CHARMM internal coordinates of N, CA and C (Angstrom, degrees):
IC EDIT
DIST 1 N 1 CA 1.4339
DIST 1 CA 1 C 1.5162
ANGL 1 N 1 CA 1 C 108.94
DIST 1 C 2 N 1.2370
ANGL 1 CA 1 C 2 N 115.83
DIHE 1 N 1 CA 1 C 2 N 85.88
DIST 2 N 2 CA 1.4547
ANGL 1 C 2 N 2 CA 121.06
DIHE 1 CA 1 C 2 N 2 CA -176.77
DIST 2 CA 2 C 1.5244
ANGL 2 N 2 CA 2 C 110.65
DIHE 1 C 2 N 2 CA 2 C -73.00
DIST 2 C 3 N 1.3180
ANGL 2 CA 2 C 3 N 115.46
DIHE 2 N 2 CA 2 C 3 N 137.07
DIST 3 N 3 CA 1.4490
ANGL 2 C 3 N 3 CA 120.12
DIHE 2 CA 2 C 3 N 3 CA 176.10
DIST 3 CA 3 C 1.5185
ANGL 3 N 3 CA 3 C 114.89
DIHE 2 C 3 N 3 CA 3 C 87.48
DIST 3 C 4 N 1.3206
ANGL 3 CA 3 C 4 N 118.17
DIHE 3 N 3 CA 3 C 4 N 1.38
DIST 4 N 4 CA 1.4611
ANGL 3 C 4 N 4 CA 119.71
DIHE 3 CA 3 C 4 N 4 CA 177.94
DIST 4 CA 4 C 1.5171
ANGL 4 N 4 CA 4 C 109.17
DIHE 3 C 4 N 4 CA 4 C -109.19
DIST 4 C 5 N 1.3062
ANGL 4 CA 4 C 5 N 116.71
DIHE 4 N 4 CA 4 C 5 N 163.10
DIST 5 N 5 CA 1.4546
ANGL 4 C 5 N 5 CA 121.36
DIHE 4 CA 4 C 5 N 5 CA 179.10
DIST 5 CA 5 C 1.5179
ANGL 5 N 5 CA 5 C 112.77
DIHE 4 C 5 N 5 CA 5 C -86.57
DIST 5 C 6 N 1.3103
ANGL 5 CA 5 C 6 N 117.12
DIHE 5 N 5 CA 5 C 6 N 3.52
DIST 6 N 6 CA 1.4627
ANGL 5 C 6 N 6 CA 120.94
DIHE 5 CA 5 C 6 N 6 CA -175.27
DIST 6 CA 6 C 1.5235
ANGL 6 N 6 CA 6 C 110.47
DIHE 5 C 6 N 6 CA 6 C -103.65
DIST 6 C 7 N 1.3238
ANGL 6 CA 6 C 7 N 116.36
DIHE 6 N 6 CA 6 C 7 N 130.81
DIST 7 N 7 CA 1.4593
ANGL 6 C 7 N 7 CA 121.83
DIHE 6 CA 6 C 7 N 7 CA 177.20
DIST 7 CA 7 C 1.5291
ANGL 7 N 7 CA 7 C 107.96
DIHE 6 C 7 N 7 CA 7 C -84.93
DIST 7 C 8 N 1.3193
ANGL 7 CA 7 C 8 N 119.38
DIHE 7 N 7 CA 7 C 8 N 120.97
DIST 8 N 8 CA 1.4651
ANGL 7 C 8 N 8 CA 120.82
DIHE 7 CA 7 C 8 N 8 CA -177.15
DIST 8 CA 8 C 1.5260
ANGL 8 N 8 CA 8 C 113.42
DIHE 7 C 8 N 8 CA 8 C -66.35
DIST 8 C 9 N 1.3254
ANGL 8 CA 8 C 9 N 118.04
DIHE 8 N 8 CA 8 C 9 N -18.08
DIST 9 N 9 CA 1.4690
ANGL 8 C 9 N 9 CA 120.30
DIHE 8 CA 8 C 9 N 9 CA 179.05
DIST 9 CA 9 C 1.5178
ANGL 9 N 9 CA 9 C 112.24
DIHE 8 C 9 N 9 CA 9 C -83.60
DIST 9 C 10 N 1.3276
ANGL 9 CA 9 C 10 N 117.92
DIHE 9 N 9 CA 9 C 10 N -15.27
DIST 10 N 10 CA 1.4610
ANGL 9 C 10 N 10 CA 121.40
DIHE 9 CA 9 C 10 N 10 CA -177.13
DIST 10 CA 10 C 1.5270
ANGL 10 N 10 CA 10 C 110.26
DIHE 9 C 10 N 10 CA 10 C -72.48
DIST 10 C 11 N 1.3241
ANGL 10 CA 10 C 11 N 115.25
DIHE 10 N 10 CA 10 C 11 N 144.38
DIST 11 N 11 CA 1.4615
ANGL 10 C 11 N 11 CA 120.49
DIHE 10 CA 10 C 11 N 11 CA 177.57
DIST 11 CA 11 C 1.5210
ANGL 11 N 11 CA 11 C 109.71
DIHE 10 C 11 N 11 CA 11 C -86.44
DIST 11 C 12 N 1.3227
ANGL 11 CA 11 C 12 N 116.00
DIHE 11 N 11 CA 11 C 12 N 159.56
DIST 12 N 12 CA 1.4555
ANGL 11 C 12 N 12 CA 120.31
DIHE 11 CA 11 C 12 N 12 CA -178.26
DIST 12 CA 12 C 1.5264
ANGL 12 N 12 CA 12 C 112.21
DIHE 11 C 12 N 12 CA 12 C -85.68
DIST 12 C 13 N 1.3223
ANGL 12 CA 12 C 13 N 117.82
DIHE 12 N 12 CA 12 C 13 N -4.90
DIST 13 N 13 CA 1.4631
ANGL 12 C 13 N 13 CA 121.02
DIHE 12 CA 12 C 13 N 13 CA 179.97
DIST 13 CA 13 C 1.5304
ANGL 13 N 13 CA 13 C 110.22
DIHE 12 C 13 N 13 CA 13 C -128.27
DIST 13 C 14 N 1.3385
ANGL 13 CA 13 C 14 N 115.81
DIHE 13 N 13 CA 13 C 14 N 163.49
DIST 14 N 14 CA 1.4576
ANGL 13 C 14 N 14 CA 120.50
DIHE 13 CA 13 C 14 N 14 CA -179.42
DIST 14 CA 14 C 1.5219
ANGL 14 N 14 CA 14 C 110.60
DIHE 13 C 14 N 14 CA 14 C -70.99
DIST 14 C 15 N 1.3211
ANGL 14 CA 14 C 15 N 115.94
DIHE 14 N 14 CA 14 C 15 N 149.62
DIST 15 N 15 CA 1.4595
ANGL 14 C 15 N 15 CA 121.09
DIHE 14 CA 14 C 15 N 15 CA 176.72
DIST 15 CA 15 C 1.5227
ANGL 15 N 15 CA 15 C 108.65
DIHE 14 C 15 N 15 CA 15 C -111.64
DIST 15 C 16 N 1.3173
ANGL 15 CA 15 C 16 N 116.41
DIHE 15 N 15 CA 15 C 16 N 135.74
DIST 16 N 16 CA 1.4565
ANGL 15 C 16 N 16 CA 122.54
DIHE 15 CA 15 C 16 N 16 CA 178.11
DIST 16 CA 16 C 1.5246
ANGL 16 N 16 CA 16 C 106.47
DIHE 15 C 16 N 16 CA 16 C -113.07
DIST 16 C 17 N 1.3328
ANGL 16 CA 16 C 17 N 116.11
DIHE 16 N 16 CA 16 C 17 N 110.36
DIST 17 N 17 CA 1.4571
ANGL 16 C 17 N 17 CA 122.24
DIHE 16 CA 16 C 17 N 17 CA -173.31
DIST 17 CA 17 C 1.5297
ANGL 17 N 17 CA 17 C 109.61
DIHE 16 C 17 N 17 CA 17 C -108.42
DIST 17 C 18 N 1.3312
ANGL 17 CA 17 C 18 N 116.36
DIHE 17 N 17 CA 17 C 18 N 129.03
DIST 18 N 18 CA 1.4596
ANGL 17 C 18 N 18 CA 122.69
DIHE 17 CA 17 C 18 N 18 CA 175.65
DIST 18 CA 18 C 1.5194
ANGL 18 N 18 CA 18 C 107.37
DIHE 17 C 18 N 18 CA 18 C -106.97
DIST 18 C 19 N 1.3185
ANGL 18 CA 18 C 19 N 117.11
DIHE 18 N 18 CA 18 C 19 N 125.67
DIST 19 N 19 CA 1.4625
ANGL 18 C 19 N 19 CA 121.15
DIHE 18 CA 18 C 19 N 19 CA 177.11
DIST 19 CA 19 C 1.5225
ANGL 19 N 19 CA 19 C 107.68
DIHE 18 C 19 N 19 CA 19 C -91.48
DIST 19 C 20 N 1.3292
ANGL 19 CA 19 C 20 N 116.16
DIHE 19 N 19 CA 19 C 20 N 119.82
DIST 20 N 20 CA 1.4637
ANGL 19 C 20 N 20 CA 122.59
DIHE 19 CA 19 C 20 N 20 CA -172.67
DIST 20 CA 20 C 1.5219
ANGL 20 N 20 CA 20 C 109.72
DIHE 19 C 20 N 20 CA 20 C -115.82
DIST 20 C 21 N 1.3399
ANGL 20 CA 20 C 21 N 116.94
DIHE 20 N 20 CA 20 C 21 N 135.92
DIST 21 N 21 CA 1.4637
ANGL 20 C 21 N 21 CA 121.40
DIHE 20 CA 20 C 21 N 21 CA 173.07
DIST 21 CA 21 C 1.5155
ANGL 21 N 21 CA 21 C 107.47
DIHE 20 C 21 N 21 CA 21 C -108.99
DIST 21 C 22 N 1.3275
ANGL 21 CA 21 C 22 N 116.54
DIHE 21 N 21 CA 21 C 22 N 123.69
DIST 22 N 22 CA 1.4587
ANGL 21 C 22 N 22 CA 121.50
DIHE 21 CA 21 C 22 N 22 CA -178.65
DIST 22 CA 22 C 1.5258
ANGL 22 N 22 CA 22 C 110.01
DIHE 21 C 22 N 22 CA 22 C -74.36
DIST 22 C 23 N 1.3284
ANGL 22 CA 22 C 23 N 115.89
DIHE 22 N 22 CA 22 C 23 N 139.95
DIST 23 N 23 CA 1.4575
ANGL 22 C 23 N 23 CA 120.40
DIHE 22 CA 22 C 23 N 23 CA -178.86
DIST 23 CA 23 C 1.5228
ANGL 23 N 23 CA 23 C 111.95
DIHE 22 C 23 N 23 CA 23 C -72.61
DIST 23 C 24 N 1.3225
ANGL 23 CA 23 C 24 N 117.16
DIHE 23 N 23 CA 23 C 24 N -37.46
DIST 24 N 24 CA 1.4617
ANGL 23 C 24 N 24 CA 120.86
DIHE 23 CA 23 C 24 N 24 CA -175.26
DIST 24 CA 24 C 1.5111
ANGL 24 N 24 CA 24 C 114.70
DIHE 23 C 24 N 24 CA 24 C -64.53
DIST 24 C 25 N 1.3260
ANGL 24 CA 24 C 25 N 116.48
DIHE 24 N 24 CA 24 C 25 N -46.93
DIST 25 N 25 CA 1.4609
ANGL 24 C 25 N 25 CA 119.08
DIHE 24 CA 24 C 25 N 25 CA -174.31
DIST 25 CA 25 C 1.5311
ANGL 25 N 25 CA 25 C 113.70
DIHE 24 C 25 N 25 CA 25 C -124.03
DIST 25 C 26 N 1.3226
ANGL 25 CA 25 C 26 N 118.49
DIHE 25 N 25 CA 25 C 26 N 1.04
DIST 26 N 26 CA 1.4599
ANGL 25 C 26 N 26 CA 121.41
DIHE 25 CA 25 C 26 N 26 CA 177.90
DIST 26 CA 26 C 1.5175
ANGL 26 N 26 CA 26 C 114.64
DIHE 25 C 26 N 26 CA 26 C 74.78
DIST 26 C 27 N 1.3237
ANGL 26 CA 26 C 27 N 117.30
DIHE 26 N 26 CA 26 C 27 N 5.08
DIST 27 N 27 CA 1.4602
ANGL 26 C 27 N 27 CA 121.76
DIHE 26 CA 26 C 27 N 27 CA -179.09
DIST 27 CA 27 C 1.5244
ANGL 27 N 27 CA 27 C 110.44
DIHE 26 C 27 N 27 CA 27 C -69.70
DIST 27 C 28 N 1.3219
ANGL 27 CA 27 C 28 N 117.03
DIHE 27 N 27 CA 27 C 28 N 142.64
DIST 28 N 28 CA 1.4648
ANGL 27 C 28 N 28 CA 121.69
DIHE 27 CA 27 C 28 N 28 CA 178.70
DIST 28 CA 28 C 1.5277
ANGL 28 N 28 CA 28 C 109.67
DIHE 27 C 28 N 28 CA 28 C -106.94
DIST 28 C 29 N 1.3281
ANGL 28 CA 28 C 29 N 115.95
DIHE 28 N 28 CA 28 C 29 N 133.38
DIST 29 N 29 CA 1.4579
ANGL 28 C 29 N 29 CA 121.12
DIHE 28 CA 28 C 29 N 29 CA 176.51
DIST 29 CA 29 C 1.5222
ANGL 29 N 29 CA 29 C 108.71
DIHE 28 C 29 N 29 CA 29 C -132.61
DIST 29 C 30 N 1.3272
ANGL 29 CA 29 C 30 N 115.92
DIHE 29 N 29 CA 29 C 30 N 159.45
DIST 30 N 30 CA 1.4576
ANGL 29 C 30 N 30 CA 121.79
DIHE 29 CA 29 C 30 N 30 CA 176.60
DIST 30 CA 30 C 1.5197
ANGL 30 N 30 CA 30 C 108.39
DIHE 29 C 30 N 30 CA 30 C -106.36
DIST 30 C 31 N 1.3321
ANGL 30 CA 30 C 31 N 115.77
DIHE 30 N 30 CA 30 C 31 N 126.54
DIST 31 N 31 CA 1.4554
ANGL 30 C 31 N 31 CA 121.65
DIHE 30 CA 30 C 31 N 31 CA -175.96
DIST 31 CA 31 C 1.5239
ANGL 31 N 31 CA 31 C 108.94
DIHE 30 C 31 N 31 CA 31 C -119.01
DIST 31 C 32 N 1.3390
ANGL 31 CA 31 C 32 N 118.34
DIHE 31 N 31 CA 31 C 32 N 124.50
DIST 32 N 32 CA 1.4666
ANGL 31 C 32 N 32 CA 119.46
DIHE 31 CA 31 C 32 N 32 CA 175.99
DIST 32 CA 32 C 1.5287
ANGL 32 N 32 CA 32 C 110.65
DIHE 31 C 32 N 32 CA 32 C -71.08
DIST 32 C 33 N 1.3310
ANGL 32 CA 32 C 33 N 116.47
DIHE 32 N 32 CA 32 C 33 N 144.07
DIST 33 N 33 CA 1.4652
ANGL 32 C 33 N 33 CA 121.42
DIHE 32 CA 32 C 33 N 33 CA 179.09
DIST 33 CA 33 C 1.5201
ANGL 33 N 33 CA 33 C 108.25
DIHE 32 C 33 N 33 CA 33 C -142.13
DIST 33 C 34 N 1.3252
ANGL 33 CA 33 C 34 N 116.41
DIHE 33 N 33 CA 33 C 34 N 160.21
DIST 34 N 34 CA 1.4574
ANGL 33 C 34 N 34 CA 118.00
DIHE 33 CA 33 C 34 N 34 CA 174.83
DIST 34 CA 34 C 1.5347
ANGL 34 N 34 CA 34 C 108.51
DIHE 33 C 34 N 34 CA 34 C -80.21
DIST 34 C 35 N 1.2992
ANGL 34 CA 34 C 35 N 116.47
DIHE 34 N 34 CA 34 C 35 N 164.69
DIST 35 N 35 CA 1.4621
ANGL 34 C 35 N 35 CA 121.48
DIHE 34 CA 34 C 35 N 35 CA -171.94
DIST 35 CA 35 C 1.5270
ANGL 35 N 35 CA 35 C 112.01
DIHE 34 C 35 N 35 CA 35 C -60.78
DIST 35 C 36 N 1.3216
ANGL 35 CA 35 C 36 N 118.23
DIHE 35 N 35 CA 35 C 36 N -39.98
DIST 36 N 36 CA 1.4667
ANGL 35 C 36 N 36 CA 120.19
DIHE 35 CA 35 C 36 N 36 CA -177.70
DIST 36 CA 36 C 1.5261
ANGL 36 N 36 CA 36 C 111.69
DIHE 35 C 36 N 36 CA 36 C -64.21
DIST 36 C 37 N 1.3363
ANGL 36 CA 36 C 37 N 117.62
DIHE 36 N 36 CA 36 C 37 N -41.36
DIST 37 N 37 CA 1.4699
ANGL 36 C 37 N 37 CA 120.17
DIHE 36 CA 36 C 37 N 37 CA 177.11
DIST 37 CA 37 C 1.5198
ANGL 37 N 37 CA 37 C 110.50
DIHE 36 C 37 N 37 CA 37 C -66.29
DIST 37 C 38 N 1.3280
ANGL 37 CA 37 C 38 N 116.20
DIHE 37 N 37 CA 37 C 38 N -41.48
DIST 38 N 38 CA 1.4595
ANGL 37 C 38 N 38 CA 121.23
DIHE 37 CA 37 C 38 N 38 CA -178.05
DIST 38 CA 38 C 1.5286
ANGL 38 N 38 CA 38 C 111.26
DIHE 37 C 38 N 38 CA 38 C -61.40
DIST 38 C 39 N 1.3353
ANGL 38 CA 38 C 39 N 116.44
DIHE 38 N 38 CA 38 C 39 N -41.07
DIST 39 N 39 CA 1.4603
ANGL 38 C 39 N 39 CA 120.46
DIHE 38 CA 38 C 39 N 39 CA -178.62
DIST 39 CA 39 C 1.5210
ANGL 39 N 39 CA 39 C 112.51
DIHE 38 C 39 N 39 CA 39 C -69.79
DIST 39 C 40 N 1.3352
ANGL 39 CA 39 C 40 N 118.28
DIHE 39 N 39 CA 39 C 40 N -29.40
DIST 40 N 40 CA 1.4675
ANGL 39 C 40 N 40 CA 121.61
DIHE 39 CA 39 C 40 N 40 CA -179.38
DIST 40 CA 40 C 1.5231
ANGL 40 N 40 CA 40 C 112.71
DIHE 39 C 40 N 40 CA 40 C -76.48
DIST 40 C 41 N 1.3263
ANGL 40 CA 40 C 41 N 117.57
DIHE 40 N 40 CA 40 C 41 N -24.59
DIST 41 N 41 CA 1.4611
ANGL 40 C 41 N 41 CA 120.78
DIHE 40 CA 40 C 41 N 41 CA -175.51
DIST 41 CA 41 C 1.5214
ANGL 41 N 41 CA 41 C 111.95
DIHE 40 C 41 N 41 CA 41 C -77.36
DIST 41 C 42 N 1.3235
ANGL 41 CA 41 C 42 N 115.05
DIHE 41 N 41 CA 41 C 42 N 145.15
DIST 42 N 42 CA 1.4589
ANGL 41 C 42 N 42 CA 122.66
DIHE 41 CA 41 C 42 N 42 CA 174.79
DIST 42 CA 42 C 1.5221
ANGL 42 N 42 CA 42 C 108.20
DIHE 41 C 42 N 42 CA 42 C -124.63
DIST 42 C 43 N 1.3136
ANGL 42 CA 42 C 43 N 116.40
DIHE 42 N 42 CA 42 C 43 N 164.68
DIST 43 N 43 CA 1.4595
ANGL 42 C 43 N 43 CA 121.15
DIHE 42 CA 42 C 43 N 43 CA 178.62
DIST 43 CA 43 C 1.5323
ANGL 43 N 43 CA 43 C 109.42
DIHE 42 C 43 N 43 CA 43 C -60.59
DIST 43 C 44 N 1.3157
ANGL 43 CA 43 C 44 N 116.04
DIHE 43 N 43 CA 43 C 44 N 139.59
DIST 44 N 44 CA 1.4707
ANGL 43 C 44 N 44 CA 125.58
DIHE 43 CA 43 C 44 N 44 CA -179.82
DIST 44 CA 44 C 1.5244
ANGL 44 N 44 CA 44 C 113.89
DIHE 43 C 44 N 44 CA 44 C 71.91
DIST 44 C 45 N 1.3393
ANGL 44 CA 44 C 45 N 119.25
DIHE 44 N 44 CA 44 C 45 N 10.69
DIST 45 N 45 CA 1.4631
ANGL 44 C 45 N 45 CA 120.95
DIHE 44 CA 44 C 45 N 45 CA 171.31
DIST 45 CA 45 C 1.5211
ANGL 45 N 45 CA 45 C 108.85
DIHE 44 C 45 N 45 CA 45 C -69.30
DIST 45 C 46 N 1.3200
ANGL 45 CA 45 C 46 N 116.49
DIHE 45 N 45 CA 45 C 46 N 147.67
DIST 46 N 46 CA 1.4619
ANGL 45 C 46 N 46 CA 120.41
DIHE 45 CA 45 C 46 N 46 CA 175.20
DIST 46 CA 46 C 1.5211
ANGL 46 N 46 CA 46 C 108.60
DIHE 45 C 46 N 46 CA 46 C -98.28
DIST 46 C 47 N 1.3204
ANGL 46 CA 46 C 47 N 116.19
DIHE 46 N 46 CA 46 C 47 N 131.72
DIST 47 N 47 CA 1.4606
ANGL 46 C 47 N 47 CA 121.81
DIHE 46 CA 46 C 47 N 47 CA 178.42
DIST 47 CA 47 C 1.5170
ANGL 47 N 47 CA 47 C 108.82
DIHE 46 C 47 N 47 CA 47 C -129.79
DIST 47 C 48 N 1.3144
ANGL 47 CA 47 C 48 N 115.77
DIHE 47 N 47 CA 47 C 48 N 153.99
DIST 48 N 48 CA 1.4567
ANGL 47 C 48 N 48 CA 120.86
DIHE 47 CA 47 C 48 N 48 CA 176.63
DIST 48 CA 48 C 1.5235
ANGL 48 N 48 CA 48 C 107.60
DIHE 47 C 48 N 48 CA 48 C -97.85
DIST 48 C 49 N 1.3248
ANGL 48 CA 48 C 49 N 116.47
DIHE 48 N 48 CA 48 C 49 N 125.87
DIST 49 N 49 CA 1.4594
ANGL 48 C 49 N 49 CA 122.12
DIHE 48 CA 48 C 49 N 49 CA -176.08
DIST 49 CA 49 C 1.5193
ANGL 49 N 49 CA 49 C 109.03
DIHE 48 C 49 N 49 CA 49 C -119.96
DIST 49 C 50 N 1.3252
ANGL 49 CA 49 C 50 N 116.64
DIHE 49 N 49 CA 49 C 50 N 132.00
DIST 50 N 50 CA 1.4668
ANGL 49 C 50 N 50 CA 120.33
DIHE 49 CA 49 C 50 N 50 CA 172.40
DIST 50 CA 50 C 1.5235
ANGL 50 N 50 CA 50 C 107.58
DIHE 49 C 50 N 50 CA 50 C -105.02
DIST 50 C 51 N 1.3274
ANGL 50 CA 50 C 51 N 115.88
DIHE 50 N 50 CA 50 C 51 N 140.26
DIST 51 N 51 CA 1.4607
ANGL 50 C 51 N 51 CA 120.37
DIHE 50 CA 50 C 51 N 51 CA -177.92
DIST 51 CA 51 C 1.5201
ANGL 51 N 51 CA 51 C 109.69
DIHE 50 C 51 N 51 CA 51 C -157.23
DIST 51 C 52 N 1.3351
ANGL 51 CA 51 C 52 N 115.07
DIHE 51 N 51 CA 51 C 52 N 164.06
DIST 52 N 52 CA 1.4659
ANGL 51 C 52 N 52 CA 121.62
DIHE 51 CA 51 C 52 N 52 CA 173.23
DIST 52 CA 52 C 1.5097
ANGL 52 N 52 CA 52 C 107.65
DIHE 51 C 52 N 52 CA 52 C -111.37
DIST 52 C 53 N 1.3344
ANGL 52 CA 52 C 53 N 116.26
DIHE 52 N 52 CA 52 C 53 N 143.46
DIST 53 N 53 CA 1.4553
ANGL 52 C 53 N 53 CA 121.02
DIHE 52 CA 52 C 53 N 53 CA -178.75
DIST 53 CA 53 C 1.5143
ANGL 53 N 53 CA 53 C 109.46
DIHE 52 C 53 N 53 CA 53 C -114.65
DIST 53 C 54 N 1.3281
ANGL 53 CA 53 C 54 N 116.60
DIHE 53 N 53 CA 53 C 54 N 137.07
DIST 54 N 54 CA 1.4581
ANGL 53 C 54 N 54 CA 121.88
DIHE 53 CA 53 C 54 N 54 CA 179.27
DIST 54 CA 54 C 1.5210
ANGL 54 N 54 CA 54 C 111.89
DIHE 53 C 54 N 54 CA 54 C -65.02
DIST 54 C 55 N 1.3339
ANGL 54 CA 54 C 55 N 115.79
DIHE 54 N 54 CA 54 C 55 N 149.13
DIST 55 N 55 CA 1.4612
ANGL 54 C 55 N 55 CA 121.82
DIHE 54 CA 54 C 55 N 55 CA -175.88
DIST 55 CA 55 C 1.5226
ANGL 55 N 55 CA 55 C 113.57
DIHE 54 C 55 N 55 CA 55 C -64.11
DIST 55 C 56 N 1.3047
ANGL 55 CA 55 C 56 N 116.89
DIHE 55 N 55 CA 55 C 56 N -50.23
DIST 56 N 56 CA 1.4599
ANGL 55 C 56 N 56 CA 120.53
DIHE 55 CA 55 C 56 N 56 CA -169.86
DIST 56 CA 56 C 1.5215
ANGL 56 N 56 CA 56 C 113.56
DIHE 55 C 56 N 56 CA 56 C -97.39
DIST 56 C 57 N 1.3186
ANGL 56 CA 56 C 57 N 117.13
DIHE 56 N 56 CA 56 C 57 N -42.33
DIST 57 N 57 CA 1.4647
ANGL 56 C 57 N 57 CA 119.41
DIHE 56 CA 56 C 57 N 57 CA -174.99
DIST 57 CA 57 C 1.5209
ANGL 57 N 57 CA 57 C 113.03
DIHE 56 C 57 N 57 CA 57 C -97.48
DIST 57 C 58 N 1.3244
ANGL 57 CA 57 C 58 N 118.15
DIHE 57 N 57 CA 57 C 58 N -14.51
DIST 58 N 58 CA 1.4588
ANGL 57 C 58 N 58 CA 120.87
DIHE 57 CA 57 C 58 N 58 CA -178.70
DIST 58 CA 58 C 1.5190
ANGL 58 N 58 CA 58 C 114.01
DIHE 57 C 58 N 58 CA 58 C 78.10
DIST 58 C 59 N 1.3334
ANGL 58 CA 58 C 59 N 117.05
DIHE 58 N 58 CA 58 C 59 N 15.61
DIST 59 N 59 CA 1.4618
ANGL 58 C 59 N 59 CA 121.50
DIHE 58 CA 58 C 59 N 59 CA 179.25
DIST 59 CA 59 C 1.5290
ANGL 59 N 59 CA 59 C 109.89
DIHE 58 C 59 N 59 CA 59 C -63.59
DIST 59 C 60 N 1.3240
ANGL 59 CA 59 C 60 N 116.69
DIHE 59 N 59 CA 59 C 60 N 138.43
DIST 60 N 60 CA 1.4647
ANGL 59 C 60 N 60 CA 121.76
DIHE 59 CA 59 C 60 N 60 CA 179.41
DIST 60 CA 60 C 1.5196
ANGL 60 N 60 CA 60 C 109.37
DIHE 59 C 60 N 60 CA 60 C -88.04
DIST 60 C 61 N 1.3373
ANGL 60 CA 60 C 61 N 116.41
DIHE 60 N 60 CA 60 C 61 N 128.30
DIST 61 N 61 CA 1.4653
ANGL 60 C 61 N 61 CA 123.08
DIHE 60 CA 60 C 61 N 61 CA -179.82
DIST 61 CA 61 C 1.5214
ANGL 61 N 61 CA 61 C 109.35
DIHE 60 C 61 N 61 CA 61 C -123.20
DIST 61 C 62 N 1.3045
ANGL 61 CA 61 C 62 N 116.62
DIHE 61 N 61 CA 61 C 62 N 149.35
DIST 62 N 62 CA 1.4690
ANGL 61 C 62 N 62 CA 124.43
DIHE 61 CA 61 C 62 N 62 CA 170.80
DIST 62 CA 62 C 1.5238
ANGL 62 N 62 CA 62 C 112.48
DIHE 61 C 62 N 62 CA 62 C 51.60
DIST 62 C 63 N 1.3216
ANGL 62 CA 62 C 63 N 117.55
DIHE 62 N 62 CA 62 C 63 N 49.87
DIST 63 N 63 CA 1.4601
ANGL 62 C 63 N 63 CA 121.20
DIHE 62 CA 62 C 63 N 63 CA 177.88
DIST 63 CA 63 C 1.5234
ANGL 63 N 63 CA 63 C 109.64
DIHE 62 C 63 N 63 CA 63 C -80.56
DIST 63 C 64 N 1.3369
ANGL 63 CA 63 C 64 N 115.77
DIHE 63 N 63 CA 63 C 64 N 139.55
DIST 64 N 64 CA 1.4629
ANGL 63 C 64 N 64 CA 119.99
DIHE 63 CA 63 C 64 N 64 CA 175.79
DIST 64 CA 64 C 1.5209
ANGL 64 N 64 CA 64 C 109.85
DIHE 63 C 64 N 64 CA 64 C -151.19
DIST 64 C 65 N 1.3222
ANGL 64 CA 64 C 65 N 115.78
DIHE 64 N 64 CA 64 C 65 N 149.73
DIST 65 N 65 CA 1.4604
ANGL 64 C 65 N 65 CA 121.55
DIHE 64 CA 64 C 65 N 65 CA 178.93
DIST 65 CA 65 C 1.5148
ANGL 65 N 65 CA 65 C 108.21
DIHE 64 C 65 N 65 CA 65 C -81.38
DIST 65 C 66 N 1.3323
ANGL 65 CA 65 C 66 N 116.32
DIHE 65 N 65 CA 65 C 66 N 132.14
DIST 66 N 66 CA 1.4736
ANGL 65 C 66 N 66 CA 120.56
DIHE 65 CA 65 C 66 N 66 CA -179.86
DIST 66 CA 66 C 1.5092
ANGL 66 N 66 CA 66 C 110.89
DIHE 65 C 66 N 66 CA 66 C -87.16
END
COOR INIT
IC SEED 1 N 1 CA 1 C
IC BUILD
């Protein structure tokens, strides 16, 4: 949308992102969460995360807190 003040990639709602460090390999990923889950979490809490991993590069896709 050229010439407008609106970014077409921006979402119309707020995003609540939880930064998670995996215990097994120390890798850090960003997991979207709803506001109520985000507010309940504290630093160093343990959460269970389900995700899909890419075949060749190991990229994490579709991560979510269970």
